[in-house]
Backbone as JSON Lines, residues from 0, in Angstrom:
{"i":0,"aa":"X","n":[46.55,65.07,86.85],"ca":[47.55,64.25,87.52],"c":[48.47,65.14,88.36]}
{"i":1,"aa":"X","n":[48.82,66.3,87.81],"ca":[49.67,67.19,88.57],"c":[48.97,67.68,89.83]}
{"i":2,"aa":"X","n":[47.64,67.98,89.68],"ca":[46.87,68.44,90.84],"c":[46.77,67.35,91.9]}
{"i":3,"aa":"X","n":[46.57,66.12,91.44],"ca":[46.49,64.99,92.36],"c":[47.81,64.8,93.08]}
{"i":4,"aa":"X","n":[48.92,64.97,92.35],"ca":[50.23,64.83,92.97],"c":[50.47,65.89,94.03]}
{"i":5,"aa":"X","n":[50.01,67.12,93.77],"ca":[50.16,68.19,94.75],"c":[49.39,67.87,96.01]}
{"i":6,"aa":"X","n":[48.16,67.31,95.85],"ca":[47.34,66.96,97.01],"c":[48.03,65.89,97.84]}
{"i":7,"aa":"X","n":[48.58,64.86,97.12],"ca":[49.28,63.79,97.83],"c":[50.47,64.33,98.6]}
{"i":8,"aa":"X","n":[51.22,65.26,97.99],"ca":[52.37,65.86,98.68],"c":[51.93,66.66,99.9]}
{"i":9,"aa":"X","n":[50.79,67.37,99.78],"ca":[50.29,68.13,100.91],"c":[49.89,67.21,102.04]}
{"i":10,"aa":"X","n":[49.24,66.11,101.71],"ca":[48.82,65.15,102.75],"c":[50.03,64.55,103.44]}
{"i":11,"aa":"X","n":[51.03,64.16,102.63],"ca":[52.26,63.57,103.2],"c":[52.97,64.59,104.1]}
{"i":12,"aa":"X","n":[53.0,65.88,103.63],"ca":[53.64,66.93,104.42],"c":[52.93,67.14,105.75]}
{"i":13,"aa":"X","n":[51.59,67.13,105.73],"ca":[50.84,67.31,106.98],"c":[51.11,66.18,107.95]}
{"i":14,"aa":"X","n":[51.14,64.94,107.39],"ca":[51.41,63.78,108.25],"c":[52.79,63.89,108.87]}
{"i":15,"aa":"X","n":[53.79,64.3,108.04],"ca":[55.16,64.44,108.55],"c":[55.24,65.54,109.59]}
{"i":16,"aa":"X","n":[54.55,66.68,109.33],"ca":[54.56,67.78,110.3],"c":[53.93,67.35,111.61]}
{"i":17,"aa":"X","n":[52.81,66.62,111.52],"ca":[52.17,66.13,112.74],"c":[53.1,65.18,113.49]}
{"i":18,"aa":"X","n":[53.82,64.37,112.73],"ca":[54.77,63.45,113.35],"c":[55.89,64.21,114.05]}
{"i":19,"aa":"X","n":[56.37,65.28,113.4],"ca":[57.44,66.1,114.01],"c":[56.94,66.76,115.29]}
{"i":20,"aa":"X","n":[55.72,67.36,115.21],"ca":[55.16,68.0,116.39],"c":[54.96,67.0,117.52]}
{"i":21,"aa":"X","n":[54.5,65.81,117.16],"ca":[54.28,64.77,118.16],"c":[55.59,64.37,118.82]}
{"i":22,"aa":"X","n":[56.64,64.23,118.02],"ca":[57.94,63.87,118.57],"c":[58.48,64.97,119.48]}
{"i":23,"aa":"X","n":[58.27,66.24,119.08],"ca":[58.72,67.36,119.92],"c":[58.0,67.34,121.26]}
{"i":24,"aa":"X","n":[56.67,67.17,121.22],"ca":[55.89,67.14,122.46],"c":[56.31,65.98,123.35]}
{"i":25,"aa":"X","n":[56.49,64.8,122.74],"ca":[56.92,63.64,123.52],"c":[58.31,63.87,124.1]}
{"i":26,"aa":"X","n":[59.18,64.54,123.32],"ca":[60.52,64.83,123.81],"c":[60.5,65.77,125.01]}
{"i":27,"aa":"X","n":[59.64,66.8,124.94],"ca":[59.52,67.74,126.06],"c":[58.97,67.05,127.29]}
{"i":28,"aa":"X","n":[57.96,66.18,127.11],"ca":[57.41,65.43,128.24],"c":[58.48,64.53,128.86]}
{"i":29,"aa":"X","n":[59.25,63.87,128.02],"ca":[60.31,63.0,128.51],"c":[61.38,63.79,129.26]}
{"i":30,"aa":"X","n":[61.71,65.0,128.75],"ca":[62.72,65.84,129.41],"c":[62.24,66.28,130.78]}
{"i":31,"aa":"X","n":[60.98,66.7,130.87],"ca":[60.43,67.13,132.16],"c":[60.4,65.99,133.15]}
{"i":32,"aa":"X","n":[59.96,64.8,132.69],"ca":[59.93,63.64,133.58],"c":[61.33,63.25,134.01]}
{"i":33,"aa":"X","n":[62.3,63.36,133.1],"ca":[63.67,63.01,133.44],"c":[64.22,63.93,134.52]}
{"i":34,"aa":"X","n":[63.94,65.23,134.39],"ca":[64.42,66.19,135.39],"c":[63.78,65.93,136.74]}
{"i":35,"aa":"X","n":[62.51,65.55,136.75],"ca":[61.83,65.33,138.01],"c":[62.17,63.99,138.65]}
{"i":36,"aa":"X","n":[62.55,63.03,137.82],"ca":[62.89,61.71,138.35],"c":[64.38,61.51,138.52]}
{"i":37,"aa":"X","n":[65.17,62.53,138.16],"ca":[66.63,62.4,138.27],"c":[67.06,62.21,139.7]}
{"i":38,"aa":"X","n":[66.28,62.73,140.63],"ca":[66.61,62.58,142.04],"c":[65.35,62.31,142.83]}
{"i":39,"aa":"X","n":[65.39,61.34,143.73],"ca":[64.26,61.03,144.58],"c":[64.23,61.95,145.79]}
{"i":40,"aa":"X","n":[65.3,62.69,146.04],"ca":[65.38,63.58,147.18],"c":[65.75,64.99,146.72]}
{"i":41,"aa":"X","n":[65.32,65.97,147.5],"ca":[65.68,67.35,147.19],"c":[67.16,67.59,147.48]}
{"i":42,"aa":"X","n":[67.82,68.4,146.65],"ca":[69.22,68.74,146.92],"c":[69.33,69.99,147.78]}
{"i":43,"aa":"X","n":[68.19,70.5,148.27],"ca":[68.18,71.62,149.22],"c":[67.81,71.15,150.62]}
{"i":44,"aa":"X","n":[66.78,70.32,150.73],"ca":[66.31,69.87,152.04],"c":[67.39,69.06,152.76]}
{"i":45,"aa":"X","n":[67.57,69.34,154.05],"ca":[68.55,68.67,154.93],"c":[69.99,68.99,154.57]}
{"i":46,"aa":"X","n":[70.19,70.02,153.75],"ca":[71.56,70.42,153.39],"c":[72.06,71.49,154.36]}
{"i":47,"aa":"X","n":[73.3,71.34,154.77],"ca":[73.98,72.37,155.56],"c":[74.97,73.1,154.65]}
{"i":48,"aa":"X","n":[75.07,74.4,154.81],"ca":[76.11,75.13,154.1],"c":[76.68,76.23,154.99]}
{"i":49,"aa":"X","n":[77.97,76.47,154.8],"ca":[78.68,77.5,155.55],"c":[79.27,78.47,154.53]}
{"i":50,"aa":"X","n":[79.07,79.78,154.76],"ca":[79.55,80.8,153.84],"c":[80.48,81.75,154.56]}
{"i":51,"aa":"X","n":[81.58,82.07,153.91],"ca":[82.5,83.11,154.38],"c":[82.51,84.18,153.29]}
{"i":52,"aa":"X","n":[82.09,85.4,153.66],"ca":[81.92,86.43,152.64],"c":[82.58,87.75,153.01]}
{"i":53,"aa":"X","n":[82.8,88.56,151.99],"ca":[83.4,89.89,152.13],"c":[82.56,90.87,151.35]}
{"i":54,"aa":"X","n":[82.32,92.05,151.91],"ca":[81.54,93.06,151.21],"c":[82.14,94.44,151.45]}
{"i":55,"aa":"X","n":[81.89,95.33,150.5],"ca":[82.28,96.73,150.61],"c":[81.07,97.56,150.2]}
{"i":56,"aa":"X","n":[80.28,98.06,151.16],"ca":[79.09,98.86,150.81],"c":[79.46,100.04,149.93]}
{"i":57,"aa":"X","n":[78.52,100.44,149.07],"ca":[78.85,101.45,148.07],"c":[78.27,102.83,148.38]}
{"i":58,"aa":"X","n":[77.8,103.06,149.6],"ca":[77.33,104.39,149.98],"c":[78.47,105.12,150.67]}
{"i":59,"aa":"X","n":[78.88,106.32,150.2],"ca":[80.13,106.93,150.65],"c":[80.06,107.66,151.98]}
{"i":60,"aa":"X","n":[78.89,107.79,152.6],"ca":[78.85,108.49,153.87],"c":[77.68,108.01,154.72]}
{"i":61,"aa":"X","n":[77.77,108.34,155.99],"ca":[76.71,108.05,156.93],"c":[76.17,109.36,157.48]}
{"i":62,"aa":"X","n":[74.88,109.56,157.46],"ca":[74.28,110.79,157.94],"c":[73.69,110.56,159.33]}
{"i":63,"aa":"X","n":[74.1,111.37,160.3],"ca":[73.6,111.28,161.66],"c":[73.22,112.69,162.11]}
{"i":64,"aa":"X","n":[71.9,112.93,162.24],"ca":[71.4,114.26,162.54],"c":[71.84,115.23,161.42]}
{"i":65,"aa":"X","n":[72.66,116.22,161.72],"ca":[73.04,117.19,160.68],"c":[74.47,116.98,160.21]}
{"i":66,"aa":"X","n":[75.17,115.99,160.77],"ca":[76.58,115.81,160.45],"c":[76.78,114.65,159.48]}
{"i":67,"aa":"X","n":[77.78,114.77,158.62],"ca":[78.15,113.7,157.7],"c":[79.53,113.17,158.06]}
{"i":68,"aa":"X","n":[79.64,111.86,157.99],"ca":[80.9,111.22,158.36],"c":[81.37,110.37,157.17]}
{"i":69,"aa":"X","n":[82.18,110.9,156.27],"ca":[82.73,110.06,155.19],"c":[83.54,108.92,155.81]}
{"i":70,"aa":"X","n":[83.44,107.72,155.24],"ca":[84.15,106.61,155.85],"c":[84.45,105.51,154.82]}
{"i":71,"aa":"X","n":[85.38,104.67,155.18],"ca":[85.64,103.43,154.46],"c":[85.23,102.28,155.37]}
{"i":72,"aa":"X","n":[84.48,101.35,154.84],"ca":[83.97,100.26,155.68],"c":[83.95,98.97,154.88]}
{"i":73,"aa":"X","n":[84.6,97.94,155.39],"ca":[84.49,96.61,154.82],"c":[83.86,95.71,155.87]}
{"i":74,"aa":"X","n":[83.3,94.59,155.41],"ca":[82.63,93.67,156.32],"c":[83.0,92.23,155.97]}
{"i":75,"aa":"X","n":[83.4,91.48,156.98],"ca":[83.7,90.06,156.84],"c":[82.64,89.29,157.61]}
{"i":76,"aa":"X","n":[82.01,88.31,156.97],"ca":[80.88,87.62,157.6],"c":[81.05,86.11,157.54]}
{"i":77,"aa":"X","n":[80.41,85.47,158.5],"ca":[80.35,84.01,158.58],"c":[78.9,83.64,158.83]}
{"i":78,"aa":"X","n":[78.37,82.74,158.02],"ca":[76.98,82.32,158.2],"c":[76.81,80.83,157.98]}
{"i":79,"aa":"X","n":[75.82,80.27,158.64],"ca":[75.48,78.86,158.47],"c":[74.0,78.73,158.16]}
{"i":80,"aa":"X","n":[73.66,77.89,157.18],"ca":[72.27,77.71,156.76],"c":[71.91,76.23,156.72]}
{"i":81,"aa":"X","n":[70.64,75.95,156.98],"ca":[70.13,74.57,156.93],"c":[68.9,74.52,156.04]}
{"i":82,"aa":"X","n":[68.8,73.49,155.19],"ca":[67.66,73.33,154.31],"c":[66.51,72.67,155.02]}
{"i":83,"aa":"X","n":[65.51,73.45,155.43],"ca":[64.39,72.89,156.17],"c":[63.2,72.54,155.27]}
{"i":84,"aa":"X","n":[63.31,72.79,153.97],"ca":[62.3,72.34,153.01],"c":[62.98,72.17,151.66]}
{"i":85,"aa":"X","n":[62.19,71.84,150.66],"ca":[62.74,71.62,149.32],"c":[63.24,72.9,148.68]}
{"i":86,"aa":"X","n":[62.72,74.04,149.14],"ca":[63.05,75.3,148.5],"c":[63.64,76.35,149.44]}
{"i":87,"aa":"X","n":[63.57,76.13,150.74],"ca":[64.0,77.14,151.7],"c":[65.17,76.66,152.56]}
{"i":88,"aa":"X","n":[66.12,77.57,152.76],"ca":[67.18,77.38,153.75],"c":[67.18,78.6,154.66]}
{"i":89,"aa":"X","n":[67.67,78.42,155.86],"ca":[67.73,79.52,156.8],"c":[68.78,79.26,157.84]}
{"i":90,"aa":"X","n":[69.23,80.34,158.49],"ca":[70.25,80.16,159.5],"c":[70.62,81.46,160.18]}
{"i":91,"aa":"X","n":[71.84,81.5,160.71],"ca":[72.34,82.64,161.47],"c":[73.62,83.17,160.83]}
{"i":92,"aa":"X","n":[73.9,84.45,161.09],"ca":[75.13,85.05,160.58],"c":[75.74,85.95,161.64]}
{"i":93,"aa":"X","n":[77.05,86.11,161.56],"ca":[77.78,87.1,162.36],"c":[78.74,87.81,161.42]}
{"i":94,"aa":"X","n":[79.06,89.05,161.75],"ca":[79.95,89.82,160.89],"c":[80.83,90.75,161.69]}
{"i":95,"aa":"X","n":[81.9,91.18,161.05],"ca":[82.84,92.09,161.69],"c":[83.28,93.12,160.67]}
{"i":96,"aa":"X","n":[83.3,94.4,161.08],"ca":[83.74,95.48,160.21],"c":[84.78,96.33,160.92]}
{"i":97,"aa":"X","n":[85.75,96.8,160.16],"ca":[86.75,97.75,160.66],"c":[86.5,99.06,159.92]}
{"i":98,"aa":"X","n":[85.95,100.04,160.62],"ca":[85.47,101.24,159.97],"c":[86.38,102.44,160.26]}
{"i":99,"aa":"X","n":[86.64,103.2,159.23],"ca":[87.38,104.46,159.34],"c":[86.46,105.6,158.93]}
{"i":100,"aa":"X","n":[86.29,106.59,159.79],"ca":[85.37,107.67,159.48],"c":[85.92,108.99,160.03]}
{"i":101,"aa":"X","n":[85.39,110.07,159.5],"ca":[85.82,111.42,159.89],"c":[84.65,112.1,160.6]}
{"i":102,"aa":"X","n":[84.81,112.36,161.87],"ca":[83.75,112.94,162.67],"c":[83.88,114.47,162.71]}
{"i":103,"aa":"X","n":[82.75,115.14,162.52],"ca":[82.74,116.61,162.48],"c":[81.8,117.12,163.58]}
{"i":104,"aa":"X","n":[82.21,118.14,164.3],"ca":[81.36,118.74,165.31],"c":[81.69,120.22,165.46]}
{"i":105,"aa":"X","n":[80.78,120.91,166.1],"ca":[80.94,122.35,166.32],"c":[81.81,122.59,167.55]}
{"i":106,"aa":"X","n":[82.86,123.37,167.38],"ca":[83.78,123.63,168.48],"c":[83.09,124.44,169.58]}
{"i":107,"aa":"X","n":[83.42,124.16,170.85],"ca":[82.81,124.9,171.97],"c":[83.11,126.4,171.86]}
{"i":108,"aa":"X","n":[82.1,127.19,172.15],"ca":[82.22,128.66,172.15],"c":[82.76,129.18,170.82]}
{"i":109,"aa":"X","n":[82.32,128.53,169.72],"ca":[82.81,128.93,168.41],"c":[81.75,128.64,167.36]}
{"i":110,"aa":"X","n":[81.87,129.28,166.23],"ca":[80.97,128.99,165.11],"c":[81.67,128.14,164.05]}
{"i":111,"aa":"X","n":[82.86,127.65,164.36],"ca":[83.64,126.84,163.43],"c":[83.47,125.35,163.76]}
{"i":112,"aa":"X","n":[83.51,124.57,162.66],"ca":[83.47,123.13,162.81],"c":[84.89,122.58,162.83]}
{"i":113,"aa":"X","n":[85.09,121.57,163.65],"ca":[86.37,120.87,163.69],"c":[86.09,119.38,163.52]}
{"i":114,"aa":"X","n":[87.13,118.63,163.21],"ca":[86.93,117.2,163.01],"c":[88.21,116.41,163.21]}
{"i":115,"aa":"X","n":[88.05,115.11,163.24],"ca":[89.19,114.22,163.4],"c":[88.83,112.84,162.86]}
{"i":116,"aa":"X","n":[89.87,112.09,162.48],"ca":[89.66,110.73,162.02],"c":[89.42,109.82,163.21]}
{"i":117,"aa":"X","n":[88.46,108.88,163.05],"ca":[88.14,107.92,164.1],"c":[88.13,106.52,163.51]}
{"i":118,"aa":"X","n":[88.32,105.56,164.38],"ca":[88.32,104.15,163.97],"c":[87.39,103.38,164.91]}
{"i":119,"aa":"X","n":[86.64,102.45,164.35],"ca":[85.68,101.71,165.17],"c":[85.58,100.27,164.68]}
{"i":120,"aa":"X","n":[85.34,99.36,165.63],"ca":[85.05,97.96,165.33],"c":[83.54,97.79,165.39]}
{"i":121,"aa":"X","n":[82.95,97.27,164.34],"ca":[81.5,97.11,164.27],"c":[81.18,95.63,164.11]}
{"i":122,"aa":"X","n":[80.3,95.11,164.97],"ca":[79.9,93.71,164.94],"c":[78.44,93.6,164.54]}
{"i":123,"aa":"X","n":[78.14,92.66,163.65],"ca":[76.77,92.45,163.2],"c":[76.35,91.0,163.49]}
{"i":124,"aa":"X","n":[75.03,90.79,163.53],"ca":[74.5,89.47,163.9],"c":[73.05,89.42,163.47]}
{"i":125,"aa":"X","n":[72.51,88.22,163.3],"ca":[71.1,88.11,162.96],"c":[70.74,86.78,162.32]}
{"i":126,"aa":"X","n":[69.53,86.74,161.76],"ca":[69.02,85.55,161.1],"c":[68.79,85.8,159.62]}
{"i":127,"aa":"X","n":[68.8,84.71,158.84],"ca":[68.71,84.83,157.39],"c":[67.83,83.72,156.83]}
{"i":128,"aa":"X","n":[67.11,84.01,155.74],"ca":[66.31,83.01,155.05],"c":[66.52,83.16,153.55]}
{"i":129,"aa":"X","n":[66.55,82.03,152.83],"ca":[66.79,82.01,151.39],"c":[65.75,81.16,150.69]}
{"i":130,"aa":"X","n":[65.22,81.66,149.59],"ca":[64.29,80.91,148.75],"c":[65.02,80.52,147.47]}
{"i":131,"aa":"X","n":[65.22,79.22,147.26],"ca":[65.99,78.7,146.12],"c":[65.04,78.45,144.94]}
{"i":132,"aa":"X","n":[65.33,79.08,143.82],"ca":[64.44,79.08,142.67],"c":[64.63,77.85,141.77]}
{"i":133,"aa":"X","n":[65.86,77.46,141.52],"ca":[66.13,76.42,140.53],"c":[65.53,75.05,140.86]}
{"i":134,"aa":"X","n":[65.41,74.65,142.14],"ca":[64.79,73.35,142.42],"c":[63.35,73.22,141.93]}
{"i":135,"aa":"X","n":[62.7,74.34,141.63],"ca":[61.36,74.28,141.06],"c":[61.39,73.62,139.69]}
{"i":136,"aa":"X","n":[62.49,73.83,138.96],"ca":[62.59,73.35,137.6],"c":[63.52,72.15,137.44]}
{"i":137,"aa":"X","n":[64.52,72.03,138.32],"ca":[65.54,71.0,138.14],"c":[65.69,70.19,139.42]}
{"i":138,"aa":"X","n":[65.61,68.87,139.3],"ca":[65.8,67.97,140.43],"c":[67.04,67.12,140.14]}
{"i":139,"aa":"X","n":[68.14,67.48,140.77],"ca":[69.37,66.76,140.5],"c":[70.32,66.96,141.67]}
{"i":140,"aa":"X","n":[70.73,65.88,142.31],"ca":[71.59,65.97,143.49],"c":[72.94,66.61,143.2]}
{"i":141,"aa":"X","n":[73.42,66.5,141.97],"ca":[74.75,66.98,141.63],"c":[74.68,68.26,140.8]}
{"i":142,"aa":"X","n":[73.59,69.01,140.92],"ca":[73.46,70.25,140.16],"c":[74.39,71.3,140.77]}
{"i":143,"aa":"X","n":[75.17,71.99,139.94],"ca":[76.25,72.84,140.43],"c":[75.92,74.34,140.49]}
{"i":144,"aa":"X","n":[74.69,74.72,140.16],"ca":[74.31,76.13,140.19],"c":[73.2,76.36,141.21]}
{"i":145,"aa":"X","n":[73.16,77.57,141.73],"ca":[72.13,77.91,142.71],"c":[71.74,79.38,142.52]}
{"i":146,"aa":"X","n":[70.45,79.63,142.37],"ca":[69.92,80.98,142.24],"c":[68.85,81.15,143.3]}
{"i":147,"aa":"X","n":[68.93,82.2,144.1],"ca":[68.02,82.31,145.23],"c":[67.74,83.77,145.6]}
{"i":148,"aa":"X","n":[66.58,83.96,146.22],"ca":[66.23,85.23,146.84],"c":[66.59,85.15,148.32]}
{"i":149,"aa":"X","n":[67.11,86.22,148.86],"ca":[67.6,86.17,150.23],"c":[67.14,87.39,151.02]}
{"i":150,"aa":"X","n":[66.99,87.21,152.32],"ca":[66.64,88.3,153.2],"c":[67.17,88.02,154.6]}
{"i":151,"aa":"X","n":[67.5,89.07,155.31],"ca":[67.98,88.87,156.67],"c":[67.56,90.03,157.57]}
{"i":152,"aa":"X","n":[67.43,89.7,158.85],"ca":[67.04,90.66,159.87],"c":[67.97,90.47,161.06]}
{"i":153,"aa":"X","n":[68.5,91.55,161.58],"ca":[69.41,91.44,162.71],"c":[69.79,92.8,163.25]}
{"i":154,"aa":"X","n":[71.01,92.92,163.68],"ca":[71.48,94.17,164.24],"c":[72.98,94.3,164.12]}
{"i":155,"aa":"X","n":[73.49,95.45,164.54],"ca":[74.93,95.67,164.6],"c":[75.23,96.57,165.79]}
{"i":156,"aa":"X","n":[76.44,96.49,166.27],"ca":[76.83,97.27,167.43],"c":[77.84,98.34,167.02]}
{"i":157,"aa":"X","n":[77.4,99.6,167.11],"ca":[78.27,100.75,166.86],"c":[77.94,101.79,167.92]}
{"i":158,"aa":"X","n":[78.66,101.76,169.01],"ca":[78.38,102.55,170.21],"c":[77.17,102.03,170.97]}
{"i":159,"aa":"X","n":[76.19,101.53,170.24],"ca":[75.02,100.88,170.83],"c":[74.42,99.94,169.8]}
{"i":160,"aa":"X","n":[73.54,99.06,170.23],"ca":[72.9,98.12,169.31],"c":[71.92,98.85,168.4]}
{"i":161,"aa":"X","n":[72.0,98.54,167.1],"ca":[71.11,99.14,166.12],"c":[70.53,98.05,165.22]}
{"i":162,"aa":"X","n":[69.37,98.36,164.62],"ca":[68.62,97.39,163.83],"c":[69.05,97.44,162.36]}
{"i":163,"aa":"X","n":[69.1,96.26,161.71],"ca":[69.38,96.21,160.28],"c":[68.52,95.15,159.61]}
{"i":164,"aa":"X","n":[68.26,95.35,158.33],"ca":[67.5,94.38,157.52],"c":[67.85,94.63,156.07]}
{"i":165,"aa":"X","n":[67.73,93.6,155.24],"ca":[67.92,93.77,153.8],"c":[67.39,92.57,153.06]}
{"i":166,"aa":"X","n":[67.09,92.75,151.8],"ca":[66.65,91.69,150.91],"c":[67.43,91.8,149.61]}
{"i":167,"aa":"X","n":[67.55,90.67,148.9],"ca":[68.31,90.71,147.66],"c":[68.25,89.4,146.91]}
{"i":168,"aa":"X","n":[69.21,89.22,146.02],"ca":[69.29,88.03,145.19],"c":[70.71,87.48,145.26]}
{"i":169,"aa":"X","n":[70.85,86.17,145.2],"ca":[72.16,85.54,145.27],"c":[72.35,84.48,144.21]}
{"i":170,"aa":"X","n":[73.61,84.21,143.9],"ca":[73.96,83.19,142.91],"c":[75.21,82.45,143.4]}
{"i":171,"aa":"X","n":[75.2,81.13,143.23],"ca":[76.36,80.32,143.64],"c":[76.7,79.32,142.54]}
{"i":172,"aa":"X","n":[77.98,79.03,142.44],"ca":[78.48,78.02,141.5],"c":[79.43,77.1,142.25]}
{"i":173,"aa":"X","n":[79.24,75.78,142.07],"ca":[80.04,74.78,142.76],"c":[80.91,74.02,141.76]}
{"i":174,"aa":"X","n":[82.17,74.41,141.62],"ca":[83.07,73.62,140.75],"c":[83.36,72.26,141.35]}
{"i":175,"aa":"X","n":[83.25,72.14,142.67],"ca":[83.39,70.86,143.35],"c":[82.06,70.45,143.94]}
{"i":176,"aa":"X","n":[81.96,69.21,144.38],"ca":[80.69,68.72,144.91],"c":[80.3,69.44,146.2]}
{"i":177,"aa":"X","n":[81.28,69.81,147.0],"ca":[81.0,70.45,148.29],"c":[81.54,71.87,148.4]}
{"i":178,"aa":"X","n":[82.26,72.33,147.42],"ca":[82.92,73.64,147.51],"c":[82.49,74.52,146.35]}
{"i":179,"aa":"X","n":[82.23,75.81,146.66],"ca":[81.82,76.71,145.6],"c":[82.06,78.17,145.95]}
{"i":180,"aa":"X","n":[81.59,79.03,145.06],"ca":[81.7,80.48,145.23],"c":[80.3,81.09,145.12]}
{"i":181,"aa":"X","n":[80.09,82.19,145.83],"ca":[78.78,82.82,145.78],"c":[78.91,84.34,145.76]}
{"i":182,"aa":"X","n":[77.85,84.99,145.3],"ca":[77.76,86.44,145.35],"c":[76.32,86.82,145.63]}
{"i":183,"aa":"X","n":[76.13,87.91,146.38],"ca":[74.81,88.39,146.73],"c":[74.76,89.91,146.61]}
{"i":184,"aa":"X","n":[73.65,90.39,146.09],"ca":[73.41,91.83,146.04],"c":[72.14,92.11,146.82]}
{"i":185,"aa":"X","n":[72.21,92.99,147.82],"ca":[71.07,93.23,148.69],"c":[70.84,94.72,148.87]}
{"i":186,"aa":"X","n":[69.6,95.03,149.26],"ca":[69.18,96.42,149.46],"c":[68.37,96.52,150.74]}
{"i":187,"aa":"X","n":[68.6,97.55,151.54],"ca":[67.84,97.75,152.77],"c":[68.59,98.66,153.72]}
{"i":188,"aa":"X","n":[68.44,98.43,154.99],"ca":[69.15,99.15,156.02],"c":[70.29,98.26,156.48]}
{"i":189,"aa":"X","n":[71.46,98.48,155.9],"ca":[72.58,97.56,156.08],"c":[73.77,98.29,156.7]}
{"i":190,"aa":"X","n":[73.92,98.2,158.01],"ca":[75.07,98.76,158.71],"c":[75.4,100.17,158.22]}
{"i":191,"aa":"X","n":[74.42,101.07,158.36],"ca":[74.6,102.48,158.0],"c":[74.68,102.69,156.49]}
{"i":192,"aa":"X","n":[74.26,101.72,155.7],"ca":[74.25,101.83,154.25],"c":[72.92,101.33,153.72]}
{"i":193,"aa":"X","n":[72.7,101.45,152.43],"ca":[71.46,100.98,151.82],"c":[71.67,99.8,150.88]}
{"i":194,"aa":"X","n":[72.86,99.64,150.32],"ca":[73.11,98.56,149.37],"c":[74.42,97.86,149.69]}
{"i":195,"aa":"X","n":[74.5,96.59,149.31],"ca":[75.72,95.84,149.58],"c":[75.91,94.76,148.52]}
{"i":196,"aa":"X","n":[77.14,94.61,148.05],"ca":[77.52,93.53,147.15],"c":[78.51,92.64,147.89]}
{"i":197,"aa":"X","n":[78.12,91.4,148.11],"ca":[78.92,90.48,148.91],"c":[79.35,89.28,148.07]}
{"i":198,"aa":"X","n":[80.54,88.78,148.31],"ca":[81.03,87.6,147.61],"c":[81.93,86.78,148.51]}
{"i":199,"aa":"X","n":[82.07,85.51,148.19],"ca":[82.93,84.67,149.01],"c":[82.85,83.2,148.63]}
{"i":200,"aa":"X","n":[83.2,82.35,149.58],"ca":[83.21,80.9,149.35],"c":[82.09,80.25,150.15]}
{"i":201,"aa":"X","n":[81.63,79.12,149.66],"ca":[80.57,78.37,150.34],"c":[80.94,76.9,150.35]}
{"i":202,"aa":"X","n":[80.68,76.25,151.47],"ca":[80.93,74.81,151.64],"c":[79.6,74.17,152.05]}
{"i":203,"aa":"X","n":[79.18,73.12,151.36],"ca":[77.93,72.46,151.68],"c":[78.17,71.01,152.11]}
{"i":204,"aa":"X","n":[77.26,70.51,152.95],"ca":[77.4,69.19,153.53],"c":[76.12,68.39,153.29]}
{"i":205,"aa":"X","n":[76.17,67.12,153.67],"ca":[75.03,66.2,153.59],"c":[74.56,65.99,152.16]}
{"i":206,"aa":"X","n":[75.51,66.04,151.2],"ca":[75.18,65.71,149.82],"c":[76.33,64.93,149.2]}
């Protein structure tokens, strides 16, 4: 009788475990369907956003031929992006930098180097594209987070036009429906630097 009771308990336990597993699977299916049906439209496609950002590159000098120019450089940028698909946005950007640097050169008819502080206005411009990751998993018009890969190609003017490019990752949070904050970390050839950490405010429309 005890052996029979153990068998009955094992059978009941298996049935209950199967029921639990079934409920878990059904719950996961329901959750996935809910996320996909939460919105009939993409919250990226046809969206406009405007970003105002500030960055301070973290490379302490610029190397030109054999001379080094230590400098302080900040950059203020304005960009506009449009969602042309469910996962991609793209647009244009312009930027302005006020640069302070120390120029060194060899004095005429001498073996000594001399230098002086210089100031320059640097303007940047170009195009940008962003791949938004979260819409792959979450479909919701009022979703307040954004995680994306970003890249841009353009130029800057410092005595003459020069080429720049960089790629990176960005994150945004929207405490309001149309207003939020963003930060981006990028790597490449960025206005005489290799890396940049940018942050600022973002305003989105058509949602």
